[in-house]
C-alpha positions in Angstrom: 114.4 98.4 82.0 116.0 99.3 85.3 116.0 97.3 88.5 113.0 98.9 90.0 110.8 98.1 87.0 111.9 94.5 87.0 111.2 94.0 90.8 107.9 92.6 91.8 105.8 94.7 94.2 104.2 93.3 97.3 100.7 92.0 96.9 99.9 92.9 100.5 101.9 94.5 103.3 101.2 95.2 106.9 103.5 96.9 109.4 103.2 96.2 113.1 104.9 98.7 115.4 106.2 97.0 118.6 108.4 99.3 120.8 111.9 99.6 119.3 111.0 97.0 116.7 108.7 96.9 113.7 107.4 93.8 112.1 106.4 93.6 108.5 104.2 90.9 106.9 104.6 91.1 103.1 102.9 88.8 100.6 104.8 88.4 97.4 104.5 86.1 94.4 107.0 83.8 92.7 107.5 83.9 88.9 105.4 80.7 88.9 102.5 82.5 90.6 102.9 80.9 94.0 102.3 83.3 96.9 104.6 83.4 99.9 105.1 85.5 103.0 108.2 87.6 104.0 108.3 88.4 107.7 110.8 91.2 108.5 111.9 92.3 111.9 113.4 95.9 111.7 115.2 97.4 114.7 116.5 101.0 114.9 120.0 100.9 116.4 122.4 103.6 117.3 126.0 103.2 116.1 128.3 104.7 118.7 131.2 104.8 116.2 129.4 107.0 113.6 126.9 108.7 115.9 124.0 107.8 113.6 121.0 105.5 113.7 120.6 102.6 111.2 118.0 99.8 110.8 119.0 96.2 111.4 116.6 94.0 109.4 116.1 90.2 109.6 113.9 88.5 107.0 112.3 85.1 107.0 110.6 83.6 103.9 107.6 81.4 104.5 106.3 79.3 101.6 102.8 77.9 101.2 103.8 74.3 101.8 105.0 75.3 105.2 102.1 77.5 106.4 100.4 74.8 108.5 103.6 73.6 110.1 104.7 77.1 110.9 101.2 78.0 112.3 101.2 74.9 114.5 104.7 75.6 115.8 103.9 79.2 116.6 100.6 78.2 118.3 102.5 75.6 120.4 105.1 78.2 121.5 102.5 80.8 122.4 100.4 78.2 124.2 103.4 77.2 126.3 104.1 80.8 127.2 100.5 81.3 128.3 100.0 78.0 130.1 103.4 76.6 131.0 102.2 73.2 129.6 104.4 71.6 127.0 102.2 70.9 123.9 102.6 67.9 121.8 105.2 68.3 119.0 104.1 69.3 115.5 103.6 66.1 113.5 105.2 66.4 110.1 104.6 63.8 107.4 107.9 62.5 106.3 108.8 64.1 103.0 110.3 62.2 100.1 114.0 62.8 99.8 116.2 61.1 97.3 118.8 58.9 98.8 122.2 60.5 98.6 124.3 58.1 100.5 126.8 55.9 98.6 126.9 52.2 99.2 129.7 49.7 98.9 129.3 46.9 96.3 128.1 44.5 99.0 125.3 47.0 100.0 126.9 48.2 103.2 127.7 51.8 103.8 130.4 53.2 106.2 129.1 56.0 108.4 131.8 58.3 107.0 130.4 57.7 103.5 126.7 58.6 104.4 125.6 62.1 103.6 123.1 63.0 106.4 120.7 65.7 105.2 118.1 67.1 107.4 
């Protein structure tokens, strides 16, 4: 089996031409069956050294658990551009994260010993 046979195809794909850029919205599926979106920005760029064009691509992967937060953030940004009014921030429920900091025997922790993960 070669690489191409092993690779999953997109379930859905849409290209949006936008001047010198092109945006792609591709829906793919994980091995576990969860669907996610890959947003790709592709720009055609001329390389002065080689005298040839090439495509610069930037990808972002958006998973189902983040769809609503992403949509709210994008809506807020677009609303601000259109109205100039700063919208309220996106409210995100605090997610459970295991504690990774180490404590001294007395229960205290020096700041240098705390692993701040965001």
